[in-house]
C-alpha positions in Angstrom: 16.4 5.0 29.7 13.0 6.2 29.9 12.3 10.2 30.5 9.7 12.8 31.5 9.1 13.4 28.4 5.7 12.2 27.3 6.5 13.3 23.9 9.6 11.0 24.0 9.6 8.4 26.2 8.8 5.1 24.4 6.1 3.7 27.8 3.0 5.9 26.2 3.2 5.0 22.3 4.2 1.3 23.6 0.7 1.1 26.3 -1.6 2.8 23.9 -0.1 0.2 21.2 -0.6 -2.7 23.7 -3.8 -1.7 24.1 -5.5 -1.5 20.7 -3.7 -4.3 19.2 -5.2 -6.6 22.2 -8.2 -5.5 20.7 -7.7 -6.6 17.7 -6.0 -9.8 18.7 -9.9 -10.0 20.6 -11.7 -9.2 17.5 -10.0 -11.9 15.0 -9.8 -14.7 17.8 -13.5 -13.7 18.3 -13.5 -13.5 21.6 -14.6 -10.0 20.6 -17.6 -10.1 17.7 -16.8 -6.9 15.4 -19.7 -5.5 13.4 -20.1 -7.0 10.0 -19.0 -10.0 7.6 -16.2 -12.2 9.2 -13.1 -10.8 7.7 -10.8 -13.6 9.5 -11.8 -16.1 6.5 -9.5 -15.1 4.0 -6.9 -16.4 6.9 -8.7 -19.7 8.3 -10.0 -20.7 5.3 -8.3 -19.5 1.5 -4.6 -18.5 3.2 -5.4 -22.3 4.8 -5.6 -23.8 2.0 -2.9 -22.7 0.3 -0.9 -23.1 3.4 -1.1 -26.8 2.7 -0.9 -26.5 -1.3 2.8 -24.4 -0.7 4.1 -27.4 1.9 3.8 -29.6 -0.8 6.0 -27.5 -2.9 4.0 -26.2 -5.8 2.5 -22.6 -5.6 -1.8 -22.9 -6.2 -1.6 -23.8 -10.1 -5.5 -24.1 -10.7 -6.8 -21.4 -8.2 -7.2 -18.7 -9.7 -7.6 -16.1 -6.5 -3.5 -16.8 -5.7 -2.7 -13.2 -7.5 0.4 -12.7 -5.9 4.0 -13.2 -6.6 6.0 -16.0 -5.2 7.5 -14.7 -2.1 4.0 -14.5 -0.8 4.2 -17.9 -0.6 7.1 -16.7 3.1 3.8 -15.3 4.4 1.4 -17.9 4.0 3.9 -20.7 5.0 5.0 -18.9 8.1 2.5 -19.9 10.7 4.6 -23.1 10.6 6.7 -21.3 13.2 4.4 -21.3 15.1 3.3 -25.1 15.3 1.8 -25.2 19.1 -1.1 -22.8 17.6 -3.3 -23.4 14.9 -3.1 -22.3 12.1 -4.9 -19.0 12.3 -3.7 -18.3 15.7 -0.7 -18.5 14.6 -1.2 -16.6 11.5 -2.6 -13.7 14.2 0.2 -13.8 16.6 2.7 -13.1 13.7 1.3 -10.2 12.0 0.7 -8.4 15.3 4.5 -8.8 15.9 5.3 -7.3 12.4 2.6 -4.5 13.6 5.0 -4.0 16.7 8.5 -4.5 14.6 7.1 -1.6 12.7 6.3 0.2 15.8 10.1 -0.7 17.2 11.0 0.6 13.4 9.3 4.1 13.6 10.6 4.9 17.5 14.0 4.4 16.2 13.8 6.9 13.4 11.8 9.0 15.0 14.9 10.0 17.6 17.5 12.4 16.3 17.7 15.7 14.9 15.6 16.0 12.7 13.1 13.2 13.5 10.1 13.1 15.7 8.0 10.6 17.3 4.9 12.1 15.1 5.1 8.9 12.5 5.7 6.1 15.6 2.2 7.9 16.6 1.0 7.5 13.5 1.1 4.1 13.2 0.0 3.0 16.9 -3.1 5.2 16.0 -4.0 4.8 13.2 -3.6 1.4 11.8 -6.2 0.0 14.5 -8.9 2.6 13.0 -9.1 -0.1 10.3 -10.2 -2.9 12.5 -9.2 -6.0 12.6 -8.8 -6.7 8.6 -5.2 -5.7 9.3 -4.2 -9.1 11.4 -6.8 -11.1 8.9 -4.5 -9.9 5.5 -0.4 -10.4 5.2 0.1 -7.1 4.2 1.4 -5.7 7.7 4.1 -7.9 7.4 4.5 -7.0 3.6 4.7 -2.7 5.1 7.3 -4.0 7.7 9.7 -4.7 4.7 9.1 -1.8 3.5 9.2 0.7 6.3 12.2 -0.7 6.6 13.8 -0.5 3.5 12.9 3.5 3.2 14.2 4.0 6.5 17.9 2.0 5.9 17.6 3.8 2.7 19.8 7.0 3.7 22.4 5.0 5.8 22.2 1.5 4.1 21.3 1.9 0.4 22.2 -1.8 -0.3 20.1 -3.1 2.4 17.0 -0.6 1.6 17.5 -2.1 -2.2 17.8 -5.5 -1.1 14.7 -5.1 1.4 12.8 -3.9 -1.5 13.5 -6.6 -3.7 12.6 -9.1 -1.3 8.9 -6.4 -0.8 8.2 -6.5 -4.3 8.5 -10.3 -4.1 5.6 -10.6 -1.8 3.3 -8.0 -3.5 4.6 -6.2 -5.5 4.1 -2.4 -4.6 6.9 -1.8 -2.1 9.2 -1.2 -5.9 7.7 1.8 -6.2 10.1 2.4 -3.1 12.8 2.9 -5.8 11.5 6.3 -7.2 12.6 8.0 -4.6 15.9 6.4 -4.0 19.0 8.7 -6.3 21.7 6.5 -5.7 22.0 3.4 -7.9 22.9 1.3 -5.4 19.9 -0.1 -3.7 18.2 -0.1 -7.7 20.9 -3.1 -8.1 20.4 -4.3 -4.9 16.7 -4.3 -5.9 17.4 -6.1 -8.8 19.5 -8.2 -7.7 17.5 -9.5 -5.1 14.8 -9.4 -7.4 16.2 -11.8 -9.9 17.8 -14.2 -6.7 14.4 -15.0 -5.3 12.6 -15.4 -8.4 14.8 -17.5 -10.3 15.0 -19.8 -6.9 11.3 -19.8 -6.5 11.0 -20.8 -10.2 13.6 -23.5 -9.8 12.7 -25.0 -6.4 8.4 -24.4 -6.6 6.4 -25.0 -9.9 4.2 -22.5 -11.0 5.8 -19.7 -9.3 4.7 -16.9 -11.8 1.0 -18.8 -12.5 -0.2 -15.4 -11.1 0.6 -13.4 -13.8 -2.3 -15.1 -15.7 -4.9 -15.0 -13.1 -6.0 -11.0 -13.4 -6.6 -10.7 -17.3 -11.1 -11.4 -16.6 -11.1 -8.8 -13.8 -13.6 -6.4 -13.8 -13.6 -3.4 -11.5 -14.2 -3.7 -8.0 -16.9 -2.6 -6.0 -14.8 -0.5 -3.6 -12.2 1.5 -6.3 -13.0 4.3 -7.5 -14.0 3.4 -10.6 -16.9 1.6 -8.8 -17.8 5.0 -8.3 -19.6 5.4 -12.0 -22.0 2.2 -11.7 -22.6 2.7 -8.0 -24.8 5.3 -8.9 -25.3 4.0 -12.9 -27.5 1.5 -10.7 -29.8 3.9 -10.0 -30.8 4.8 -13.3 -31.0 0.8 -14.9 -27.6 -0.1 -15.3 -28.9 -4.2 -15.9 -24.9 -5.3 -14.6 -24.0 -7.7 -12.2 -22.2 -7.9 -8.5 -20.2 -10.9 -8.2 -17.5 -12.5 -6.6 -14.8 -12.6 -9.2 -11.2 -13.5 -8.8 -11.4 -13.5 -5.0 -13.1 -9.9 -4.8 -16.1 -8.7 -5.0 -16.4 -7.0 -8.1 -19.1 -5.2 -11.0 -19.2 -7.4 -14.8 -21.5 -6.1 -17.0 -21.6 -3.1 -19.7 -19.1 0.3 -19.6 -17.5 -2.4 -17.1 -14.2 -2.8 -19.6 -14.4 0.6 -20.5 -13.6 1.8 -16.4 -11.3 -0.5 -16.3 -9.6 0.4 -19.0 -9.5 3.9 -18.2 -8.9 3.2 -14.6 -5.3 1.5 -16.4 -4.5 5.1 -18.4 -4.7 6.6 -15.4 -1.8 4.3 -13.8 -0.2 4.7 -17.2 -0.6 8.8 -16.6 0.7 8.5 -12.3 3.4 6.6 -14.6 4.3 9.5 -16.8 3.9 12.0 -13.9 6.2 10.2 -11.7 9.2 9.6 -14.6 9.1 12.9 -15.2 9.4 14.6 -11.5 12.2 12.2 -11.5 13.9 13.9 -14.3 12.8 17.4 -13.4 13.9 16.8 -9.7 17.6 18.2 -8.2 16.9 18.6 -4.5 16.5 15.6 -2.2 16.2 15.8 1.4 16.6 12.7 4.0 13.0 12.9 3.9 12.9 12.9 -0.3 12.4 9.1 -0.3 9.9 8.3 2.6 8.2 11.6 0.7 7.8 10.2 -3.0 7.0 6.9 -1.8 4.1 7.8 -0.1 2.9 9.6 -3.5 4.2 6.5 -5.8 1.9 4.3 -3.9 -1.1 6.8 -2.8 -1.1 8.2 -6.9 -1.4 3.4 -8.2 -3.7 3.3 -5.4 -6.6 5.3 -6.5 -6.0 4.3 -10.0 -6.3 1.0 -9.4 -8.9 -0.7 -10.8 -9.7 -2.3 -6.5 -9.5 -0.6 -3.5 -9.1 -3.6 -0.4 -9.2 -2.0 3.2 -5.6 -4.0 3.3 -4.3 -1.6 0.9 -4.2 1.9 4.0 -2.4 -0.3 5.8 0.6 0.7 3.1 -1.3 3.8 3.4 -0.8 4.2 6.6 3.3 2.7 6.8 4.4 5.0 4.7 3.0 7.5 6.1 4.3 6.7 9.8 8.0 6.9 7.9 7.1 10.3 6.3 6.0 11.7 10.3 9.5 10.2 11.4 11.0 13.4 9.4 10.2 16.9 10.7 11.3 19.0 7.3 8.6 15.9 5.5 5.8 17.7 3.4 3.5 15.6 3.8 1.7 16.4 6.9 -1.5 17.3 5.2 -1.8 13.8 3.1 -0.7 12.0 6.2 -4.4 13.4 8.1 -6.1 12.9 4.7 -5.1 9.3 4.8 -5.4 9.0 8.7 -9.3 9.9 8.2 -9.8 8.4 5.4 -9.2 4.9 7.9 -12.2 5.1 10.3 -13.9 5.3 6.5 -12.7 2.5 5.7 -13.9 0.5 8.6 -17.3 1.5 7.9 -17.5 0.5 4.6 -15.7 -2.7 5.2 -16.5 -5.0 6.7 -19.5 -2.5 9.3 -22.2 -1.8 5.9 -20.1 -3.5 3.5 -23.9 -4.8 2.4 -24.5 -1.2 2.0 -21.9 -1.2 -0.2 -23.4 -3.7 -1.9 -25.5 -2.8 -2.6 -25.1 0.5 -3.9 -27.6 2.1 -1.2 -27.1 5.5 -0.3 -25.1 4.6 3.2 -22.4 2.7 1.4 -22.1 5.5 -1.7 -21.8 7.9 0.4 -19.1 6.3 2.3 -17.1 5.4 -0.7 -17.3 9.2 -1.9 -15.9 9.8 1.5 -13.4 7.6 1.8 -12.2 7.5 -1.8 -12.3 11.7 -1.9 -10.2 11.8 0.9 -7.4 9.1 -1.0 -7.9 11.3 -4.2 -7.7 14.6 -2.3 -4.4 12.9 -0.7 -2.7 12.1 -3.0 -2.9 15.6 -5.3 -1.6 16.8 -2.8 0.8 15.0 -2.3 2.1 14.9 -5.9 2.1 19.0 -5.5 4.6 18.9 -2.3 7.0 16.8 -4.0 7.0 18.5 -6.9 7.7 22.0 -4.9 9.7 20.4 -2.6 12.5 18.6 -5.0 11.8 21.2 -8.7 13.3 24.7 -8.5 10.8 27.0 -9.3 12.7 27.8 -12.1 13.8 25.3 -13.2 10.4 23.6 -16.2 10.0 27.8 -17.1 13.6 28.1 -17.6 13.3 25.1 -20.0 10.8 26.5 -21.8 12.7 29.8 -22.5 15.9 28.1 -23.3 13.7 25.8 -25.7 12.0 28.5 -27.3 15.5 30.8 -28.0 16.6 27.9 -29.6 13.9 27.9 -32.4 14.5 32.0 -32.3 17.9 31.6 -33.4 17.2 29.0 -35.6 17.7 30.5 -39.3 14.0 30.0 -40.7 13.8 27.6 -43.9 12.1 28.3 -47.3 8.8 25.9 -47.9 
């Protein structure tokens, strides 16, 4: 039943959603022209070519741009569900339906004691700030699976785990959702679901895991945090190149390998911090799984060699889940991620040529966008730690260790 309270009525978010998503559809269908390069070619050309190969029962074995886990085939083949539409149009419609499914999940999750409609509004407002790219990639479909998994974690841990397993085989990153799920059930369910699906693809479709060998020669993508080194270095005589490499625009040349290695080391440090947090945390609440997932994906995003615009779709989805819980400690990081969205659409696609050219406008946009994401990751990590790890725990462990050392008799040299 629709209430008269604007904050609680689904009429308002649905109206805003319909208006903004109609605009997105008009852009991807090219009724309206969005500034910058055409973002729909990935669907109309690359996805369509993969679709033709996948429907024969094999993965694109000779295509190094296929860098996705095997369940990604489900997303690429999904337009077959709408055979009366041309491939790209069907894909855009299905992406829009996945977007609507996320809104429905968030609105339902935001009702009740301790819940808030802020999550649904974050999704309604935040996603279109990324422009038509959100419907021109399959990331909104993956995000729908991830959002469903997080929201199921409290009452249906096995369902949550199974959805995480599916999500991980769609695009890997949903595996990070497990970091804040305390029970064993979702971990077991995720492992069984992922293993079952992987085995099924391995048996039925040749080349299911060829993607694992297609990223060894990757450079540093021009929108990543590490790329800022080379954007600045180009103004001081660095003689590398910007090329389309393995499906993305990357820096190639001197010291790129070193910067990529540093990025991998930072990712390892992020993983180590998450492991330390998990061992130290003892206060788990209903919102902890969402807060931890949001923090983990933020950390792995900012340390990655690639920060594509569609990565913000994941972050906005996880931010929206955090917004469904009034007790969530992620309010500031959520605002920072939402602020990064309009900057992202400016750097791609609007001013992408300037980014590639490393001119002051393009580099400035990258500094702002990546700076906002780094700040969000640091603030989120601090808030997660302070909200779940007792203040005296680490200090207590240190004092206990010193006391034990002091009570141990010294031995003669």
